[in-house]
KOLDO-45905 format. One line per 3 residues: number of its first residue (from 0); for each residue x, y, z of C-alpha. Coordinates in steps of 0.25 Angstrom, whole numbers, always signed. Layout:
<sites>
NUM	X Y Z | ... $
</sites>
This chain:
<sites>
0	+577 +305 -198 | +578 +319 -205 | +568 +330 -200 $
3	+561 +338 -211 | +565 +352 -207 | +553 +358 -214 $
6	+543 +349 -207 | +549 +353 -194 | +549 +367 -197 $
9	+534 +367 -201 | +531 +359 -188 | +538 +370 -180 $
12	+530 +381 -187 | +517 +374 -185 | +520 +372 -170 $
15	+524 +387 -169 | +512 +392 -176 | +503 +382 -168 $
18	+509 +387 -155 | +507 +402 -159 | +493 +399 -162 $
21	+490 +393 -149 | +497 +404 -142 | +489 +414 -149 $
24	+476 +407 -146 | +480 +406 -131 | +483 +421 -131 $
27	+470 +424 -137 | +462 +415 -128 | +469 +421 -116 $
30	+466 +435 -120 | +452 +432 -123 | +450 +426 -109 $
33	+457 +438 -103 | +448 +447 -110 | +436 +440 -106 $
36	+440 +439 -91 | +445 +454 -91 | +434 +461 -99 $
39	+428 +468 -87 | +442 +471 -81 | +446 +477 -95 $
42	+434 +486 -93 | +439 +490 -79 | +452 +493 -85 $
45	+447 +501 -96 | +438 +510 -87 | +449 +512 -77 $
48	+439 +518 -67 | +432 +513 -54 | +422 +502 -52 $
51	+410 +512 -55 | +416 +515 -69 | +418 +500 -71 $
54	+404 +496 -68 | +398 +507 -77 | +407 +503 -88 $
57	+404 +488 -87 | +389 +491 -86 | +390 +500 -98 $
60	+397 +489 -106 | +385 +479 -103 | +375 +489 -108 $
63	+371 +494 -94 | +370 +508 -88 | +378 +513 -77 $
66	+368 +508 -67 | +369 +494 -72 | +356 +493 -78 $
69	+352 +490 -93 | +351 +502 -102 | +338 +508 -107 $
72	+331 +503 -119 | +327 +489 -123 | +328 +480 -111 $
75	+331 +467 -120 | +342 +474 -128 | +349 +479 -115 $
78	+348 +465 -109 | +354 +459 -121 | +365 +469 -122 $
81	+368 +466 -107 | +368 +451 -108 | +376 +451 -121 $
84	+388 +457 -113 | +393 +464 -126 | +399 +478 -121 $
87	+389 +488 -124 | +393 +500 -133 | +381 +508 -138 $
90	+388 +516 -149 | +395 +504 -154 | +383 +495 -154 $
93	+375 +505 -161 | +386 +507 -172 | +386 +492 -174 $
96	+371 +491 -175 | +370 +502 -185 | +382 +496 -193 $
99	+375 +482 -193 | +362 +488 -197 | +368 +495 -209 $
102	+375 +483 -213 | +362 +475 -212 | +355 +485 -220 $
105	+365 +485 -231 | +366 +470 -231 | +351 +468 -231 $
108	+349 +477 -243 | +361 +472 -251 | +356 +458 -249 $
111	+342 +460 -253 | +341 +473 -260 | +329 +476 -252 $
114	+327 +489 -244 | +318 +481 -234 | +331 +473 -230 $
117	+338 +485 -226 | +331 +487 -212 | +330 +471 -211 $
120	+345 +470 -213 | +348 +482 -203 | +339 +476 -192 $
123	+345 +462 -194 | +360 +466 -194 | +359 +478 -185 $
126	+349 +474 -174 | +348 +459 -175 | +363 +457 -176 $
129	+367 +464 -164 | +356 +459 -156 | +359 +445 -160 $
132	+374 +447 -156 | +370 +452 -142 | +361 +440 -140 $
135	+372 +431 -144 | +382 +437 -135 | +371 +437 -123 $
138	+368 +422 -126 | +383 +419 -126 | +385 +427 -113 $
141	+374 +420 -106 | +380 +406 -109 | +394 +411 -104 $
144	+388 +416 -91 | +381 +403 -89 | +394 +396 -91 $
147	+403 +405 -83 | +393 +408 -71 | +396 +394 -63 $
150	+411 +397 -64 | +409 +411 -59 | +400 +407 -47 $
153	+411 +397 -43 | +422 +408 -43 | +413 +416 -34 $
156	+411 +404 -25 | +426 +401 -24 | +428 +415 -21 $
159	+418 +416 -10 | +423 +403 -4 | +437 +410 -4 $
162	+431 +421 +5 | +430 +432 -6 | +417 +441 -5 $
165	+407 +440 -16 | +411 +452 -24 | +425 +447 -25 $
168	+420 +434 -30 | +411 +441 -40 | +423 +450 -44 $
171	+432 +437 -46 | +422 +431 -56 | +423 +444 -64 $
174	+438 +444 -64 | +440 +429 -67 | +428 +425 -76 $
177	+427 +428 -91 | +416 +435 -97 | +404 +436 -96 $
180	+403 +431 -82 | +416 +438 -78 | +411 +452 -83 $
183	+397 +450 -76 | +403 +446 -62 | +413 +457 -64 $
186	+402 +467 -66 | +395 +462 -54 | +408 +463 -46 $
189	+410 +478 -51 | +396 +481 -47 | +398 +476 -33 $
192	+411 +484 -32 | +403 +496 -37 | +393 +495 -25 $
195	+382 +484 -30 | +379 +473 -21 | +381 +458 -25 $
198	+367 +456 -28 | +365 +468 -36 | +378 +465 -44 $
201	+374 +451 -47 | +360 +455 -51 | +365 +465 -61 $
204	+374 +454 -66 | +362 +444 -68 | +355 +456 -75 $
207	+366 +457 -85 | +368 +443 -88 | +353 +438 -89 $
210	+357 +424 -86 | +350 +414 -78 | +362 +408 -71 $
213	+367 +423 -67 | +353 +425 -62 | +354 +413 -53 $
216	+367 +418 -48 | +361 +432 -45 | +349 +425 -38 $
219	+359 +417 -29 | +366 +430 -25 | +353 +437 -22 $
222	+349 +425 -14 | +362 +425 -6 | +361 +440 -4 $
225	+347 +440 +2 | +346 +427 +9 | +361 +425 +13 $
228	+368 +411 +12 | +381 +406 +7 | +383 +412 -7 $
231	+394 +403 -10 | +385 +391 -9 | +374 +398 -17 $
234	+384 +401 -28 | +389 +387 -28 | +375 +382 -30 $
237	+373 +393 -41 | +385 +388 -48 | +381 +374 -48 $
240	+367 +378 -53 | +372 +386 -64 | +382 +375 -69 $
243	+370 +365 -69 | +362 +375 -77 | +373 +377 -87 $
246	+375 +362 -88 | +360 +361 -91 | +360 +371 -102 $
249	+371 +364 -109 | +363 +351 -108 | +351 +358 -114 $
252	+360 +364 -125 | +365 +351 -129 | +351 +345 -129 $
255	+346 +356 -138 | +358 +356 -147 | +350 +347 -157 $
258	+338 +356 -158 | +347 +369 -159 | +355 +363 -170 $
261	+342 +358 -177 | +336 +372 -176 | +349 +378 -182 $
264	+350 +369 -194 | +335 +370 -197 | +336 +385 -196 $
267	+349 +386 -205 | +345 +376 -215 | +335 +384 -223 $
270	+344 +396 -223 | +356 +388 -228 | +347 +382 -239 $
273	+342 +395 -243 | +356 +401 -244 | +361 +389 -252 $
276	+350 +390 -262 | +352 +405 -264 | +367 +403 -266 $
279	+365 +391 -275 | +352 +394 -282 | +349 +409 -281 $
282	+337 +408 -290 | +330 +397 -282 | +324 +407 -273 $
285	+328 +420 -281 | +316 +418 -291 | +305 +416 -281 $
288	+310 +424 -268 | +303 +436 -273 | +289 +429 -273 $
291	+280 +433 -261 | +277 +418 -258 | +291 +414 -257 $
294	+294 +426 -247 | +282 +422 -239 | +286 +408 -239 $
297	+300 +411 -234 | +295 +420 -223 | +286 +409 -218 $
300	+297 +399 -218 | +306 +408 -211 | +295 +410 -200 $
303	+293 +395 -199 | +308 +394 -197 | +308 +405 -186 $
306	+296 +397 -179 | +304 +384 -180 | +317 +390 -174 $
309	+309 +396 -162 | +302 +383 -159 | +316 +376 -160 $
312	+322 +386 -151 | +311 +384 -141 | +313 +369 -141 $
315	+327 +370 -138 | +327 +382 -129 | +329 +376 -115 $
318	+333 +385 -104 | +338 +382 -90 $
</sites>
């Protein structure tokens, strides 16, 4: 049986390209994991100073002052910046907000040819956009914290059972776990090395995270510090509790999936239909859109949609 040289050549080329693609994906994943695990260590290498300089730099990147407290200004905005975990850079953030506001103003006027839409577009893109991004990052970070905390507690428990002191166990989590839990425990370990007590460092971590499971861990540490007892046993119970709460959250998420999908479909359907009508038949609304009654009707419909979304959100918002 004669072999087709061209077919064999194509198979070999395909195998080589496939292997190269797999190698590239593996390298990218390894680099990403390494970057996640060593993010705080990269800051330490970049600073090149002592523990004091490292602690101040880490606090600065989280939007805190040198003392570890939230910066002045709006409290809700400071908490959102801290919870998001996005590296804080005031000048860069201001430049981004100004650029987005200008782009929103230009797009608002170009799309409607109305001066009223200039401040509306600037506010939507320059203010609502960055705030929505920070809220999105904060929510994702909270989910990741809840998923990673049980494993972090188990690492601490194993380290304590091996005879290591508590600060060493906390520092081990900061070296071995990826972000966000690795950075949080790493900052706690650095603050302990800087002179803070274990209770103070964990309380600051809970204040940064604003997460129920982290608050439970901080309460466990405070209880052990004041009343004594076996910290290893308490942390084992804490890890089991956090895992049970995470499992219950996943069950609630699965139970409310239908409601969330219905809310998304019912919200998107009118806008998709209106967009299709404007593309396929622009004169359908174009001839009457300027009438006051039509505009009032659209505003009323939008208000009812907003109320309906709030009601559906309240129905499916189950917190553990």
